[in-house]
N, C-alpha and C positions, 0 to 999 in steps of 0.2 A: 616526162611521162612516168618514168620509173620511180621518181621521187613521189609523184602523186599516188601511185599504187602503194608505195610504202606507207604513206600517210593514211590512205584509206584502210589499208590492212591494220595499221596501228589503231585506228579509230573503230575498227569492227568489234562488235560485242562478242563475248564468250557465250557459253550456254546460260539459260535463265538461272540455273542453279548456282553458277559461279558469280553472277551479278548479285543474286540474293545473298550469297555468302559475303560479298564485298559490303553490301548494305548492312549486314549483321555485324560485321567488324566495326564499321563506322558507328553503328548504333551503340555498341558496347563501349567503345572508347569515349564517345561523347557522354554516355551515361555516367562513366567514372568521373569525368570532369564536372558534370552537372550535380553530382552528389555533394560537392563542396558548398555551393550557396543554398542548397535545398534544406529547408528546416522542417523536420518531421513533426515538431510540436505545433508549428503554425504554417502548414504547407501552402495554403491558399495565399496567405500574406507573402510568404517567401517567393512564390512563383510570380505574383503580380509585381513584387518589388524588383525582381531581376529583369522581368520583361520591360518595365518602365524605365529603370535607371541603371541597369548593368548590361550594356550592349554586348559585351563579350559573352556573358552567361546566357543572354537571350539568344545570341546567334548559335551557341552550342546547343541550347534547347531546341532551336529550330532544326538543327542538323539531326539531333536525336529523334525528333518527331518524324521528319521526312525520310530518314533512313529506315525507320521502323515501318512506315507505310509502304515503302518500296520493297522491303524484305517480305512483308505479308503478301503483297500482290504477286511478287515473283515466286514466292513459295507456292501459292495456289496454282499459278501457271506451270510451275515445275512439276507439281503433282499430276496435273492433267497431261503434261508432256510425257510423264512416265506411263500413264494409263492409256493414252491415245496411241503412243508409239511403242508400247509393250516394253518400255525400258525396265520395268520391274523385274524382268527375267535376268537383268544384270546383277540384281541383288540375290546372291546365291543362298544365303542362309535365312531360314524362317524367322529366327530370333531378331535379325537385323531389320527385316521388314515389319516385324511386330513393333519394335521400338520406334521405327519411323512412323508407323500408324498412330502409336500412342503420343508421339511428339506433337502431333497436330493439336492435341488438347493443350499441351504446354505452350505452343506458339500462340494460341488464342489467349491463354491465361496471362502470358507475359505482356501481350498487347493490351488487354483490357485492364490489367493491374496498373500499367503505366498510365493509361487514360484516367483511372481513378485517382492516382496519386497527385494530380494537379488540384484536387479537392474543391473544385467549383461546384455549382448546382448540378450540372450535367454529370459530374463525377460521382457525387453523392447518390444521384438517382441510379446510375449504373451499378454502384456498389450495392444498393438495396435490391436491384433486380438480380444481380449475381448471387447475392445471399439467398434470395427467394428461390432461384433455380436450383442451386446446390442443396439448400435445405429441404426442398420438396422430395428428395429421394427417400424412399422408405428405409428405416433402420439406420442407415449411415449418414443421412443428410445432415444432422446436427453436428456429428463428428467432423465431417468434411468441411462444413462451414467454419467451425472453430479452428480447423487446421489451415485452411487456405484463404479465408476472407477476414475473419475476426469480427469484432463488434462494429456496427455501423458508425461511421465518423471517426473510427480509430484506424490509423493507416500503418501502424508499426509492422503487423504481420504481413500485410501486402507488400510493404517496402522491402522487407527481408527476402521474401520469395521472389520479388521482381528483380532485385539487384543480384541475388545469389542463386537460390534454389532453381527457379524456372530457367533463368538465363544459362546456368551451368548445364542443366539437362539438355537444353536446346543445342548448346555448343558440342556436348558429348555426342549427341545423335548426329549432328552435322559432320563432325570429324569421323565418326564411325561410317557415315554414308559415303563421304568423298575421300576419306583417309588422309586429308590434309587441309590446312587453311592457307596453303600457299597459292593465293589468287594471283593471276597474271597481272603484271604491272599496268598494262594498258587498260584492262578491265577495271582495276581498282581506281586508276586516275580518272577515267571517264565517269564511272559511278560517282566518285567523290565530286567531280565538277558539276554533275547534274544536281546532286543533293545540295551542294554549296550554293548553286544558283537559285534553287527553290527556296533555300533558307534565307537568302538575301531579300527575295521578293515577297515571301509570304510567312506570316507569323504562325507558329504552332498555336492551336486553339487554347484559349482560356476565357471563360465566360463569367456571367454573374453568379453570385452565390445563391440568390433567390430569383426564380423566374417561373412564369406560367407555361413555359415551353422548354422542357428539359429533354434533350435527345442525346443518346450515346454517340460513339464514333460511327462512321459510315458503315463499318462492317457489323455493327451491333444493332443498328436501327431496325433491320429486318426482324430480329428477335423480338424487339419491342412491339412491332406490328403483329407478330404472331401471338404474343402474350395478350394483346388486346382482345383477341378473339377466343382464346382458350379459357375454359372454366378453371383449369388447374395447371400450374406451371410444370408439374411432374411429367406431363405428356411431352412437353418440349425438351425437358432435360433428358428423358429416356431417348427421344429421337436424336438428340445431339450425340449421345454416347454410342448410339448404333452406327453413326457415320464412320468413326475410326474402325469399328469392328468390321463393317462392310468393306472398308478399304483394305484391312488386313486379309479378309477372306478372298479378295481378288487374286492373291498369290496362288490360291488353290483351285481357281475356277478354270473350266474349259474355255476355249477361245470364244465360243458362241455366248456362253453365260457371261464371260468377261465383257464382251461387247455390249450386251444388254445392261450390265451393271454400270459401265461407263456412260451409257445413254441415260440411265437413271440419275447419275451424278450431274451430268450436264443439264438435265431437265430441272433438277432441284436447284442448281446454280442459277438458272434463268428465273425460276419462280422466286428464289430468294432475292435476286436482283430487282424484280418487279416490286416485291414487298419493301425493299430498301428505298426504291424510288417513291413508293407510296408514303412511307414514313417521312422521307426527306421533304417532299414537295406538297403532299396532300394532307398532312397532319399539322394542325396549328396548336394554339394554346390548349392545354389540358387534353392533348391528343384528340381534339375535335376535328372532324372532317372539314376540309376547306377546298375551294376551287381557286385556281390562280387568278381568275378574273373577278373575284370578290373584292369589294372596296377595302375590307379589313384583312386581306390576305397577308400572312406573315410566314416567314420560314427562317430557318437558321442559316447564318452565313457560312458557306462552304470554305471560302478562302478569305483570309484577312490580310490585306496589303500591309507590308511592314516597311518601315524606314528606320533603321537603327540609329539611335541618337548617341553620338560620340562626344557630345559637348560635356563641359564640366557640370556636374550635378551637385547641388547643395543638399545634403541629406535632410537638413531641417525643412527644406521646401517640399519634401514628400509627405503628404498627409495620408494618414490611415483612416479609412471610412468603411464601415460595414465589413470589416475583416480583410480589406484589401487596400492597396495603394491607389490613389486617384491622381493622375498626372495633371488634371485640370487645375487642381488647387495650387499647383506651382505658380500659376499666373493669377488665378482668381481668388486666392486667399485674401481675406480682409474685406471682401465686399459686404456692404451693409444694406439695410432697407427691407430685409426679409421679415416675414412674420415668424413667430417662435418655432412653429413646426417645420418650416422650410429653410431654416438657417443652413448654410453650406457646411458648417462644422458637423451637422447631423447627417445630411443627405448628399452633400457635394453638389456638383454640377451635372454629372452624368445621369443621375436619377431622373431628372426632368428633360435635359437637353439632348441626351444621347451622345452620339459621336464616339470617339475612342478614348476611354479614360486611361489606357495603358501606354501612353506615349507622351513625350515632352515636345514632340514636333507639332507646331501649331496647325499646319495644313492637314496632317493626318488626324489630329485631335478633333478638328472641326468638320471632317468629312462625315457625311450622313447625319449631321447634327440637325436638331429641330430648332431653328431660330425662334419659332413661335410654338412651344410645346403647349399641349392642351387642346388644340384643334382635334375634332373627333377623328380625323384621319390618323392622328398619332397618339391619341389619348391613352389607348391601351398599352402603348410602349413607354409612355411618360407618366401621366397621373395614375394610370391603372396598373402599374407594376406590382408584383407581389411585395407585400409589406407596405404598400401605399394605399391606393383606393380601387382595387380591382373590382369589387362588387358594384361600385358606383359607375365605373365606365362600362360595365355590362348593362346597367339599367338605363343610362342616359340615352343611348341610341334608339331605344324603343319608347322613350317618353314622348309626350305630345310636343314638347318644346323642340325636339329634334325631328320628329316624324311629320308634323303638320297634318296628321291623319284627318282631323275634323275639317280643316279648311279644304283639303284636297277632295274629300268625299262629297262635301256640300257643293263645291264648285262644279265638279263633274255631274252631279245630280241636276243642278239647275240648267246645265247645258244639254241635258238629256242623254248623257253618256253613262250614267249610273241609274239603276232602278230605285235606289234608296239613298238617303243622305248619310249613310253609315258605311263602315268598312274600316279595314286596318291598313289603308294605303300609307305609303311613306314618301318622303321627298325624293327618294331614289327611283320611285315608280313613275315620276313625271316624265312623259315622253316629249316628242317634238313635232307631233303631227296633228293631233286633234285640237279643236277650238278651245276646249277647256284647258288642256295642258299648256297651250300657248298663252292663254289668259293668265294661268297661274305663273308662268315664267315672266310675263310682262308686269304683273301687278301684285302678286301675292307671295311668291316663293323666296323673297329675300330674308324673311324673318324666321330663321331656324338655326339651331345650334350647330348644324353641320356645315354651314357656310364658313369658308376658310378665312381666318384672319391671316393676312399675308405678310404684314410688317409689324415690328414692335411698335408699341404706343398704347395710350389709354383707349378704352372702348368709347369711340366718338359717337355722336348722335346718329350718324348714318353708317357707322361701322357695326353692322349686325353680324351675329354669329361669333365664331371663335371658340366654340365648344366650352370647355371649363373656364376659359378666360373671359367669356362674355359676362360672367358674374364675379369671378374671384380675383380679377386683376385690378389693382389699385395703384394709381400714380399720385404721389405728392409732388411738391415743388422741386425737391432734390432729384426725384426720379425723372421729372420732366427736363430738368437741366442736363442730366446724364443722357437723356434721349436726344437732346439737341446736339450734344457732343458726338454721339453716335452718328447722327445724320451728317455731321460736318466732317466725318472721317477721322476724328481724333483717335478713336479706339483701334484704328489700324496700326497705330504705333504703340499705344499703351492700353492695358486692360481697364475696363470701366470699374469704378469704385462703388457705384450705387445701383441697386436693383429695385424695380417696382415690387410692391408687396403682393404676395399670393396668399390669400387667407379668407377670413370670414367677415371682413369689413366691407359689406355689400350695402351700398346706399341705394336710394330709389332711382338715381340716375342710370344705374345699370339696367333698370327695367324699361326705361322710357323709349329707347330706340325702337323696340319691337311693340311694346304695349301702348303705343300712342295712336294706333290706327284701329279700325273696326270698332270694338266696344270702348276703346280709348281709356281703359281703366286707370292706367298710370297717370294720365293727365287729369282725369276726373278727380282722382284722389287728392291731388294738390289744388284743385279748384280752377282748372283751366279747360275751356271748351273750344273745340275747333270751329272756326267760322269759314265762310266763303269769301272773306275779305282779302284784298290784295296786300302785299308787303308794304306798299306806300301808305296804306290806310292806317297802319299801326304807328307811324312816326309821331312822337310826342304824346301818345295816348297811354296813360298809366294803367288803364283797365284792359289794354291790349298788349299782347306779347308776340314778337316774331321769333320763331324757332329756326334752327339752322337749315331745315329743309324747306324754308320759305312759307310755311303755313302760319297763319295768324290765329291766335287763341284769345278768347275773351275771358275775363276774370269772373269766376262763379264762387259759390260757397264751397270751401274744401270739406273733405270728410272730417268728421269729429276726431277720428283716430290720428289723422295727419296733424290736426291742431294740437293733439296731445304729444306730438313728437314721435309717434310710432312709425317704424319702417314697414315696407311690404313684408320683409322676412320675419317680422315679429309674429305674424299669423301664418304665413306660408313657409313651411319647412322643407327639409331636404327631400323627403319622400313624395312631396308634391312637385317640386321644381325639377328634381333630377329623376323622377319616376320611382316607382316601387317594384319594378320588375313585371308589372302587368301591362297589358295593352288596353288602352282606353280609346273610345271613339271620339269623345269630345271632352273639353276641359272641365265642364261641370261634373263629369264622371270621375275625373282624377282628383278633384279637390277633396281634401281630408277633413278640413276644419269647418265648423259652422258656428254661428254666433253664440248659441247656447252652450257650447263647450266651455266658454269663459263667463258669459253673462247668465248666471243661473242662481237659483236660491240655494242649491246644494250640488256640489260637484258629483257627476254621475259616474265617471270613471277616473281612476287615479292609480299611480304606482310610485314606488320609491325609485329614485334615479338609478341606484345600483342594480335594480331589477330590470332596467330597460335594455334595449338593444345596444350593441357595441358602438354603432355610429352615433347614436344619441349621447351616450356616455362620453365619447371622444369630443363631441361638440361642447358638452358641458365643461370638460377639462380645458379645452382651448379657450373658452370664454371665462375661465377662472371662476366658475360657479362652484358654490359649496355643493357637494354631492352626498355627504353622509347624513342620513336621517332626514332627507328632503323628499317630499312628495310632489309630484308634478301631474298635470292634467293629461289624460289620454283622450283622444278624440272619440266621440260616440260612434262616428261613422266607420272608422277603421281601426281604432285602438292605437293610432300613431301618437308619438310623444310630442307634447308642446314643451320643449325643454326649458324655455324661459318663463314658465309659470311656477307658482308656489302655492300649494294647497295647505291651509292651516285650519285649526279648530274643527277637526273631523269633517272637513269638506264644506264648512259653512263660510269660510273666508278664503278669497282667492286673490292673488296678486300676480303681477307680471313684471319681469325685468326687461326694460326697454333696451334693445340691442344697440340703439344709437348712442346712449350714454351710460347705460348700466343702472339707471335710477329705477326705483321700485314704485309701481303705481297700483292702486286698488282697482280691481275690476268689479264694478257694481252689478248687482242683480237687476233683472228687468223690472220695470214698473208693474204695479198690480194690474193695470189695464191690459198689459200684454197677455196675461193668462186668465183674466176674469171671464167666467162663463164659458159657453161653448160656441158662441156665434162666430168667433174668429179663430177657432182652433185649426182651420185649414190654412191660415195665412203664414207666409214666411216672414221672418224679421224684415227682409228687404221690402216687402210689400208696403209696410208702414214707414220705415225709417230711411228709405232712399230719398235724398233731398232733391235730386234731379238726375236726368240721364240724357246722353246725347242721342238725338233722333234726326235721321236724314230722310228726306223725301224727295221724290222726283229724280231718281237716279237713272242714268242712261249709259249703257255700255255698247260700244260699237267697235268694229275692226277697221283700221285704216291701212290698206295694203301698201301705200306709198309713203307712209310716215316712218321716220327713223325711230326705232324703239330700242329697248334694252332688255336683254335676257338676264334675269336675276340669278339664274343657276350657274351659267358659264361666264357671267360677268362680261358679256360682249354685246356690242351694238348689233342690231339686226334690222333689216328692212321689213316693214309691216309690224303693226303693234295694236294691241287692244288699248282703248282709251275710255275713261269714265268721266261723266259730267254729273254735277249735282245741282239741283235747283235751290235747296234750302237745308240748313243745318240748325236745329233748335236744341235748346237746353231747358227741358221742362220735366215735370213729374212723369215717371214712367207709366206705360200701359200695364194693366194687370191681366193675367191669364192663368191657365191651369197646366200644371206639370203632372200628367197622369202616371208618369213613370215612377213617381215617388209613392211607392206602394205602402209606405208607413201611414199615410193619410187616406182614409176612405174618400173616394171621389177625386183624389189628387190634391197637390199642394198649390195654393194660389201664390203666385210669385210675379216678378217683374219681367217685362219684355220691352224690346225696342224694335223698330223696323230693321229686320235683317236685310231685306231687299224689297222695296217697292220699286221695281225696276223693269225697264224695257231692254231686252237683250237683242241687239241687231246682229244676226249671224250671216246675213246675206252677203256682205262683202268678203267674209272669210271663205264661204263656200256657196256658190250660186244655187239657189233653190232652198236654202236653209230657212230663209225668212226671218220673222221677228217673233220673239217669245216674251210674254209678260208674266212677271211673278209678283205676288203679294204675299210675302213670307216674313213673319216676325221671328225673332230669335230671343232665347232666354238671356238675360243680362243681369249680372250683379254689378251695378254701376260703380260701386266703391265711392259713394257720396253720402255715407251714413250720417244722419243727424240725430242728436239726442232726443229732440221732440219729434214724434211721429207726425205724419201728414194728418190733416183734419179728416173727420168722417165725411164731410161734404165733398172733399177732393176725390173721394172714391165713389160714393153712392150717388152723387149729383154731377159727376164729371163724365162727359161723353168720351174724353180722351182716355181716362182710366178704364172705362168699360170696354173700349176698343172701337168705338164708332168714329173716332177722329175728333179733331178740334171743332168747336162750335158751341152753341148755347143749348142748354137743356132747361125746359120749362115744364112745370107740372100745373095743369089747368084746374080750375075749380070743378070741372066736370070729371076729373080723375084721369085725364089723358096726359101722358108724357109726350112732349113735342121736341124734336131735335132739328136744329137748323145748322147744317154743316158750314164750316168756315171755308173749306176748299171745295172746288167743283168736283163732280164725279168724273172718274177716269173712264174713258171710252172703252177700255179693254174689259172691265168687269162691272161698271156701273156704280162702284163704291167711291166715296170721297177719297181724294188723293192720299190722305194720311191714315185712312181707316184700316182696321184689321178685320172687322166683321161688319155686317149690316145691322142697322137699328132694328132690334128685336127680330133678328133673323139668325138662322143656323148657318154657320160657315162650313163649307165643304172642304174636305181634305184635298191637297195638302195645304195647311195654313201656317206651318212653321218649318224652320230649318232643322227641326228635330222631330223624331218619331215620338208620339205620346204627348205632345204639347200642343195646346189649342187655345183659342179665345173662349170666352164664356158662352155656354150654350143658352138656348132661350129660357130654360127653367132657371138657370143661374142669373141671367140678366134680369128676369122679373123679380127674383128675390132681392137682388141688389137695389133695384129701383123702388121696390116697396119700402125698403128702409130709407131710401132717398126721399120718398114722399113724406115719411114721418119727419125727416130733417128739414123739410121746408117750413115747418112750424116749430118743432121742438129743437132746442139747442143741443149740441152734441154732448154737453156735460150735464144735461137735465136728468132728473130721476127716471123719467120714462126711457130715455135712451140708454142709461146705465143698466136699467132692468132688461132692456132689449139685448144687451150683451150676454146676459145670463140665460134668458129664454125668450127669444124673439117671438116664437109662435104664441106663447102665453100672453105676451103684451098685445099682440094683434087681437087675440080672442076678447080681451077686456078693454078694447079701445073705446074712447068716448064717441057719442053719437055724431058730434061735429067733425070727427076725423074722416077723411076721404081716402079710401084705398084706390090704387090704380085700377083702371078698367082696361083690359087688354083686347 
């Protein structure tokens, strides 16, 4: 028992002041040792080098850091110990108390200067803030800055003051205060043991050189938060200088006033603590406010686990990247397969994959690593790092390909849960209770960039999502071979030697997994139309093709641009596909390019490449395009750059560089018929040049509560699911209608539409009493089946399908009557033929489309179309009469021959 008491007595702590003194001694001794490997010329490199490959120096650095933190904390406690228990009366002389009060400034200075000397991004930011605080003082600010801080990025002055001036002053004040540095042995041993233990477990901080989230040490973050709210840093500087003054005045205060002052100090300490917590946990990149429950929540790591590497290190294996050592390259140097901009000799492994670059221990290096970087959940910390693509990763999450805004809004609208088919909904808004949201989860929500890619591998047909990787990841045969080795566990023993490419080699296969449903534009483009045939029906059929999701497609005429070898990305650029920072309701709103940007008699907007935005110039550089004295097309709609175009002869000659093979092709101007007269000035290019469009009729959606379904958002099976049935899928010329939202054209633009949903929605099984809902809604569609020769005049003016009546025969009688005989029976819900958009010579009531401002032809427009159609029953489309009608139709009607019969309505 006596022995136990002796042990407990030995382990008992001394006063806070003596423990702080022990920590100070340890800090000073370790600092002297640390000065040997520290390189003042390349401080960041020297710190990362010793952390990665010099275990002894790294351990000393950890001791230096943790002893300094302990000294600061205990110094603060010791100060309040004096104030709360009136120990300052023990200090007999005013001069001693004055020097003690002033030393608080030097304690802070020696701490912050030590933090700055590691020279990472956080350090540089802290140096700038310190320079701003001191420099804000009137009259003496500049002098003090030059005396104590020096120039930004230059550490010589700070180093001298840190290792000598400030440290000596702190020691002098401590000795004067305690009259000795003779710390008791047990206090020193226990303090050393605690610090030694912390130094083994946790690494002293050192972060990236460039980051969008730069925070000072924990005791400094509160100042950063205060500065965020202050209009001028001088207010904070003066406030900080007043604190030691107030501390000094405590010596002269009465007991009551002293008690009040101590209360003020405690109150300020609590407030500062709250500000520190705010800065640590509620401030994200660029000091923006964030909540911990946000999907993109990020914060700085407070403690970094460390495992000192005492193995033999080959200095040649240490690679220097971006001003620091990267331990990853000790194993992964020599990997090939990368595109030029992503080669590891330029950016290393850590830039994309995260983890810990400052260790040679495999387990620690791979901890918190992103096996699949580029998912939107980690894109901001991988692809979007400072110096990489930060502006793009800010745009992508609000782009339509990530948000699904239009799909969600329309779906909720047709279920009666939204009042309009518009809104800025996002995929994160989809709940788990309403009929529409469950419908989205079952049938629609799989195609968005936010869907996680969970394992390495090429973007497969059914592997949708993956953020940046959905488009920019490319596997060749060597990468696939390396992938197989990875799956077989070979790389648990040795590092892989080949990496899939990350770059601009984006072929059309990247687009198909998502853009093969709904409007099916990816499939249309290559000349494939989805059928309702079964997989076995495709066996041995050359005009049928079975795709991995077991849908059967029939061969149709491909788009003329596909025949010419053009890729989707030849027209659709980065500001369309990755967003431009604006929120759009539907994809037709987000599209920047239009046909007459390229097919024009004279280019309307152009610019030199060197005068375009940085992103476009970078793409030109990556594609090895010539950039000097080269003019490119700017889109009329938004002024965005078509970087693979070339404008020559003062805008009269236009060429395109195909991204598939780099060949140059001439972009021809439109035929004279496209712009002749005023009869067709409302028509879009699609209206005439769309070869065919997919059209579904007889759609039925119902909820089956006992059927096993799949939740596309959480990727789990669930009982109860929405199912859809289709009667028929056709590939024919599109229906025409009016887009009144195109204010550039009086009366609206005539463009192409397909059935968005001629659908019966059975909600009864989902919720009793909901009943059935019928919708007849058409949707605007650019089918991407462009043909060089436009559709015939008769295919519009004499076609019931084109006008919106549905399929059937149209006859013009000798009595001047148009007669329509529908192919499909009338639907019992609204009395219109199954495939119709509007009634024959009838006005369609709203809503008629999945978009606001889009409609079928009204009665006046129908009559005008059919009047021209009556002329075409006798006059050939290329006749003089019909060519004159293109120029002035009304004038042709006025001078018609006697035998001509006009329609009677």
